[in-house]
N, C-alpha and C positions, 0 to 999 in steps of 0.2 A: 893364533890367527883370529879367533873370535874376540879376544881381548883387544887386539890391535884395532879391529873394526869398531869396537865399542868406544875406545879412546878417541879415534878419529871422528866418529859420530858425535860424541860428547863435546869435542872441541868445536865442531861446526855448529852444533845447536847453541853452544855458549856464545859464539861469535854472532850468530843471528840475534840472540837475545840482547847482546850488547849493542848491536847496530840499532835495534828497535828502541832501546832506551835512549840512545844518543839522538835519534831522529825525533822522538817524542819530546825530549827536553829542549831541543833546538828550535822547535816550531814556534812561530810568533803567535802570541795570544790574539784572538779575534775580539777587538774592542767594539767594532761596529760591523754591520753587514757591508758587503762589497759595494752595493749601490747606494748606501745611505751617507756616504761621505759628502760633506758640503765644503767645497773649496780645497785649496792646497793645505797640507798639514805642515806646520813649522817643526823642524827637527828639534829634539830635546836639547842638543848641544847649543843651538842658537838661542833658545829660550833661557838656558842657564847662563850664557855669557852676557846677556842683556844688551846685545847689539847685533845687527845683521852681519852676515858673512861679507867680507870685503870684496869689492868689485875689482877684478884684475885690470880693467881699463881705466878706472878713475884715478885721479891723482891721490897719493897717500896723504892722510891727514896727520899733522904733526902734533895735534893736541891729544896725546895719549900718555898714559902712565907706564906703558910697556917699555922694556929695554929694547933698543934697536938691535937688529941682527948684525952679528959680527961677520965680516967677510974677509 
C-alpha cells in the first residue's frame, strides 16, 4: 500500500517537473520591455524571404522565379 502511494506520488511529481521544464523552454525571450516597442515588428520569415507577404486582393505578379501552383 505504501509503495503504491510512493509510486503514484513520484509519477505525479515527475509529471509536474516535466510540465515546468516544457513551460520554461517554450517561453518567448523578452528582447524589449512591453512599452518600449516602436512600431510594428516585421516577422522573421518576411525578412528572410526578402519580399513582403503577398496581398490576397491584388493581381498576381508574373515576374517571379517560383514554379506556378499545379491545380
